[in-house]
N, C-alpha and C positions, 0 to 999 in steps of 0.2 A: 504494500500500500504506500502511495506517495504521502509524504507529510507536508501538506499545504497549510498555510496560515491565512488568516483573514487579510493581511496586507498583501499577499501574493495574488489576490483576486482582481479581476477587471472590475471597473465600476458597475457594470451590469450584473456580474456574478455577486458582488457585494450587496447590491440592491435586492437580489433574490434571496440571499442569505438573511438579510435584515427583515425582509417581508415574512419569511418563515419563522424567524425568532419572535417577531412581534405577534403574529397570528396564534402561535402556540399549538392550537388544534384547528384543523379545517382542511380546505382544498384550494389549490390554485388551478384554475381551469382556463384552457385556451392560451397557454403560454407559447408565443412564437419564438422559434430558435433559428438564428441565422449564423452560418459558419460555426456552429457549435456553441454559440453564446445566446443567453436569453435576451429578448428584445421586449421593451415595454411600450411599443407603439405599433399596433394597438395594445392597450392595457389588458392584462389578463383579468379574468373574473375571480374574485375572492369570495369563498364561502367559509365563513368563520364558524367554528363550533364552540359553544360555551358549555363547559362541564360544570354542573352544580355540585357544590360541596367538594370542589377540587381546585387545584391551582390552574389558572388560566393565562399565565405568562405575563409579560414576555420573558424569554430566557435571560438569565443573569449575564451571559457573555455579550448580549446586545450592546451594552455600554462600554465594553472593552475595545481599545484601539487595535489590539492584536491578540491572537490565540491560535493554537493548532486546531484545525477543523476536524470535526468528528468524521469517522469512516463513512457514515451515511451521506454526508455532504460531499465528500470527495467522490463517492460512487455516483451521485447525482450529476456532478459536473463532468465526470468521465462519460456518463451515458449521453449527456447533451452533446459533448464533443463528437462522440461516435455517430450520433443522429445527424449531425451536420446541419441540414435545413428541414424545417417542418413545423408542426404544431403539436405540443404536448396536450393531450386531451385533459389530463389532470395529474396533479401531484398531491398525494395525501400527506398531511403534516401532522405529526404527533409529538408533543412536548417540544415544539419548535424545530424538529428535525424532519427531513424527508423520510417517509415510511414506504411509500410505493408510488410508482408512476405508471400511468396508462398511456399507451401510444397507439394510434391508429395507423396501420400499415396496409398497403395494397398487396395482394397476393400476386406474385410474379407469374408470367405465362409459362 
């Protein structure tokens, strides 16, 4: 696993990380990816979940200038890089971290 830090991210990656940390629980839908990087024009749809009698974020790391990224975040950015160009149907976020990603793909002939 690569050891990436917050400061090693592009501004668009840092924005996606911050969004996940702030939302804590929920989904990011319709995220456009260009050349392996998230794009926020058009803006993705955010579906925030609120858990009752539970912590609802944001993650403590959100206020830090730098830290090592969790394995889930590194895997997400690797998956976006492999994707290249397209739209992510949804990224499910739990505890401010990416949990699973849904991609729509065409079946090859």
